[in-house]
N, C-alpha and C positions, 0 to 999 in steps of 0.2 A: 158257899164254895170254900171259903177260907177255913171253916170249921172242919170240912171233910179233909182238907189238906193237912191240918193239924192232927186230926185223928189218924190219918195214914202214916204220918211221920212218927207219931207216938207208937203205933203198932209196929213199925219197922224198927224203932229203938228197942222195944221189948224183944223183938225177934232176934236182933243182933246180940243182946245180952244173953238170951236163951241159947243161941248157937255157941257163944263163947263158953258158957257154963257147961254145955254138953261136950264141947271139944276138950275142955280141961278134965272133965270126969272120965271121958273115954281115954284121955292120955294117961291118967293115973292107972286105969285098968290095964292098958297095954304095957305100961312100964312094969307092972307086976308080972305080966306074962313074960316080958323080956327077961326079968331076973330069974324066973323059974326055968326057962327053956334055953338059956344061953349055952348049955352044954351040947345041944344039938344044933348044928349050923343050918341044916336044911331039912327039917323033919316034914315039911309040907311039899317035898319035891314033886310029887305027882300032880298036885294042884298047881304048883308054880309052873311046871312045864306046860300045862294046859293053858294057863293065862299067858305064858310066854309065847306059845304058838298063836294064840288069839291076837296078841299085840303085834306079832310079826305079820299077820294077815292085814291088820289095820294099817300098819306102817307101809307095807308093800303096795297096798291099793289106794291109800289116801295120803298119809303124811309124807312119804318119800317123793311121790310125784309132785305134790304141792311144793315141797322144799326145793326140788330140782327146777321147777318152773320159776320159783322165786329167785333162785340163784341165776337162772338163765336170762330172765327178762329185767330184773332189777339191776341197775348199774352198780358196779362195785363201790363207788364212793357213797351212794345212798345206803347200800347194804351195810357198810361200815358205820355210817351215822346211826342207823337203826340199832345195830348191835351195841354201839356206845351208849345210846339212851337207855336201853334196857339194863346194861351193866351198871350204869350210874344209879338207876333205881334200886338195884340189888345192893348197892353200897349202904343203903339204909338198913337192910337186913343184917349185913355184916357188922355194921356199927353196933346195932342193938345186941347182937349175940356176943360180940367182943366185950361189951360192958358187962353182960351177964356172967361171962367167964372171968371177969376181973382182969382181962387182957387189955389194959388201957393203952398200950403202945399201938396195938392193932386198931382199937377204937378210934384213937386220935388220927391214925393214918387214913382210915376209911371215911371218917367225918371230914377230914381235910380234902380228900379226893372228891367227896360229894359237894362240898362247898365250892371248890375251885371249878369243877366241871359244870356245875349247875349255873354258876354266875358267869365266869369267863368263857366257859365251853358251850354256851347257848343251850342250857338245860341238858347237858350231857352229850350233845351231838358231837362235840370234839373232846377227845380224851387228853386234855391238856396236862392233867396230873401225871399220866404215864410219860408224856414227853418231858416234863420237868424231871421226873425220876431218872430217865435215860440220859439227860443232858447235864445232870448235876450229881452231887453227892447226897442229895436229899432223897431218901428212899420212901416214896409214897406209891409203890406198886400195888396192884390189885391184890387184896386178901380174899380168903375163902373161909367164912364162918357161917354156920347155920345152927338151928336149934337142936338138931340131931347131934351135932358136935358138942353143943353146950351140955346136953344131958350126958353124953359120953365123958366129958371132962369132969363131971361130978359123980362118976361111977355108975351111971345107969347102964346096965348091960344091953348089948345090941339086940338080943333076942333072935328068934329064927329069921332066916332069910325069907323075904317075900317078893313076889312079882305082882305089882299092882296094875290092874287093867288101865290101859292107855298111858300110864306113867312110867312103867318099867321097873327095874331092880330097886329094892329097898330092903329094910329090915323093920321089925316092929318099932324099934326106937326111931328110926329115920322116917317112918310113915307118920308118927306123931309129930316129929320135928317139922316135916314138910307141911303138915296141916297148920301148925302154929305159925310158921313163917308166912304161909300164904294168906291166912285169914286174920292175922294179928299184926304182922310186922311189915309186909310188903306194901309200898305206897299205892300200887295199882289195884291189888286184889283184897286189901284189908277190909274187914267188916266192922271195925271199931267205930267208924264214923257213919255207920249205915243210917242213923237217924237224920243225917243231913244230906243224904244222897237222894237226888231226884231222878226222874226218868232219863233226862238228858245225860246226867253223869253216868248212869248205868250203860247207856247207849255208847258212851265213849270208852268206858272201862272194858266192856266185852270184846270189841275188836282189838283193843290194845293187848289184852291177855292172849287172844288168838295169835296176834302178831309175835308175841313173846315165844309161843310154842313153835311157830314156823321158823323163826330166827334160830332158836335152839336146835331144831332138827336140821336146818341147813348147815350149821356149823359141824354137824357130825357126818355129813355126806362123804368127806374124804376118808373117814375111818371105816366106812362100810366094806370096801373092797379088801382092805387089810384084814378086817375081822373075818370075812368069809374065807380068805385064803389061810389064815393062821389057825382057825378053830376046827378041830375034828368034831367036837361037840360044842356048838355055839352057846347053848344054854350054860354049860359048865364054865366056858371061857368068860362069859359076861358076869356070871355069879362070882367067880374067883377074883376077877379084876375089880369088880365093885367092892367086895369086902376088903381087899387089900388096900384099895384107894381110901376107903373110909377109915380104916385103921391108921393109915399114915396121916390123914388130916386131923384125927382126934388126938394123935400124939404130937401134933405140930411139926411133923417131919416135912410138910409141904405147905407152909403158911402163905406163900406168895404164888400167884398165878403168873405164868409166863405170858408176856404180851406178844 
């Protein structure tokens, strides 16, 4: 029995290493594509529109109703706690990418936030760091850094605009960045330690990852009506807003998130 368990863990370890190597190889390929196609912002528009319409159908029939019921039946204090916990986990990603960008001020702030909120904030349930930032001159407000921004800071072109099934707007560079952050940096979804993951651990991570998606969608519910009213062409509105937002983040024009 123990031999079988050791064999399974060994197989999972090799699988994790294979996935990381595959991701890095694919990243290099896509970054080359990004450099070549940066002059065309949306050369895949017809395909992107088809995927955008597919995502709209999925959102209208699944994600939005689930998010609205989540908002309706979950008490506001619990919803805030859940959002705080997920935000706290994201500070690990922010810290890692800040270090990669040699932005040690942002890295120190995000690491401090994670330490304070994890210890004194009951594993991030209470965002004590933001309260400290508001009540004092110590600025430890939430930062926003990811691997897509890291590549952008080192001159990797964004490449063509992409709409990813289920995930929404992106670019070639940001698609790679999202994959790296999800599979390598994020404490919930990372596969680095796959050799030590058992069935119970996977059973915990899967619903937590689903909860992250529902919480993220619930936070966008208030934007939906404004978006519908403001956009003559919703696809173009989302695309332009996304690209402008990413440019501002990469240029550090919006390094802090408003609480």
